[in-house]
N, C-alpha and C positions, 0 to 999 in steps of 0.2 A: 483599081478596085478588084477585089477577088470575086470571081464569078461564083455565084451561089446556085447550086443545082437543086432544084426542087423536084423531088420525086412525086409524081401524081399519086394521090391516094387511091388505092383500089379497094373496093368493097364487094365482098361476095358473101352470099348467104347460102349455105347448103341446106338441104332439107332437114338435116339433123339438128341445126342450131336454133331453129325457131320453135321447137317443141320443148316443154319443160321437163322432159324425161328422155332417156336414151331410146332410140328406135331399134327394135329388134324384130325378128320375124315370128315371134311367138304370139299367142292369142292375147296375152296380157297387154302388149303394146298396142294391138288393134283396139282392144276394149278401152284403154286409156285414151286413144285417139278419138274414138267415137264419143266418149264421155266429155272430152275436152271440146269437141265441136258442138255437141249439144249444149254445153254450158255457155259457149260463146253465142250460139243462136238465141238462147234464152236471154242472155244479157243484152244482146242487140235488140230484141223485141221489147224488153223493159225500157231501154234507152229511147226507142222510138215512141213508146207509149208515153213516157215522161215528156218528151218534146211535144207530142200532140196535146197533152193536157196543158202545158205551159202556153202553147199557141192559142188554144181555145180560151184560156183565161184572159190572155191579152185581148183577143177579139171581143170577148164578153165585156171586158172593162171599157174598151173603146165604144162599143155599142151602147152601153149604159150611159157613158158621158155624152154621146151624141143624142140619146133620147132626152136626157135632162136639158141639154141645150135647146133642142127642138121644143120641148114643153115650155121652156122659159120664153122663147120667141113667140110661141102661140099665145102665152099669157100676156106678154107685152102688147101684142097686136090686138088682143081682145080688150085690154084695158084702154088702149088708144081709141078703138072704135066706140067704146062706151063713153069715153070722155067727149068725143066729137058729137055724138048724138044727144048729149044732155043739154 
């Protein structure tokens, strides 16, 4: 069998490849960087707020279901006690 040489994949990211615009030393590049970071921060806060709302909705739904179950158990117990005492 022929030997197959597998070259390991190398992955490197330079600081210039992760930005959506070329990086230069002028003020425009800095302003774009700041605007980009502010936009990411706002998006992150929005995502966190959405996750919190969904979690609170789940907790509220579970609590409502638990309350209905508790009320049903209490009603069943009250009905049983009334039937015993009659």
